[in-house]
C-alpha positions in Angstrom: 6.6 6.4 -25.2 8.4 7.6 -22.0 7.3 11.1 -22.7 3.7 10.1 -23.0 3.9 8.1 -19.8 5.5 11.0 -18.0 2.9 13.4 -19.3 0.1 11.1 -18.1 1.6 10.8 -14.7 2.1 14.6 -14.5 -1.6 15.1 -15.3 -2.7 12.3 -13.0 -0.8 13.1 -9.8 0.5 16.7 -10.3 4.0 18.1 -10.6 4.8 18.3 -6.9 3.8 14.7 -6.1 5.6 13.4 -9.2 8.8 15.3 -8.4 8.7 14.1 -4.8 8.2 10.5 -5.9 11.1 10.8 -8.4 13.3 12.3 -5.7 12.3 9.6 -3.2 13.9 7.0 -5.6 17.2 8.5 -4.7 16.4 9.2 -1.0 16.1 13.0 -1.4 12.3 13.4 -1.0 11.1 15.7 1.8 8.7 14.4 4.4 5.3 15.9 4.4 3.5 15.8 7.8 0.0 16.8 6.6 -0.4 15.0 3.4 -3.5 13.1 2.5 -1.2 10.4 1.1 0.2 9.7 4.5 -3.3 9.3 5.9 -4.3 7.0 3.1 -1.1 5.0 3.5 -1.8 4.5 7.2 -5.3 3.4 6.6 -4.2 1.1 3.9 -1.6 -0.5 6.2 -4.2 -0.9 8.9 -6.5 -2.6 6.4 -3.7 -5.0 5.3 -2.9 -5.9 8.9 -6.6 -6.6 9.6 -6.9 -8.7 6.5 -3.7 -10.6 7.4 -5.1 -11.3 10.9 -8.4 -12.5 9.5 -6.7 -14.7 7.0 -4.5 -16.2 9.7 -7.5 -16.9 11.9 -9.4 -18.5 9.1 -6.5 -20.7 8.2 -6.3 -21.8 11.9 -10.0 -22.5 12.0 -9.8 -24.6 8.8 -6.9 -26.6 10.2 -8.8 -27.3 13.4 -11.9 -28.4 11.4 -9.7 -30.7 9.3 -8.0 -32.2 12.4 -11.5 -32.9 13.9 -12.9 -34.5 10.7 -9.9 -36.6 9.7 -8.1 -37.0 13.0 
């Protein structure tokens, strides 16, 4: 089963990314400055920050509406 999962990951992400990911578990991965993964990670983090801010603002708005309606 582990062999099948490993083979699937090898085909899915490629040998270099898989090796780098496995090495990063132990803290030995090299840093890549021009990787598309870094750009994707940055945009994903920005999206999460914006979603968190929006959620926080909506929660505050709902709290204020509840305070107005029920005192």
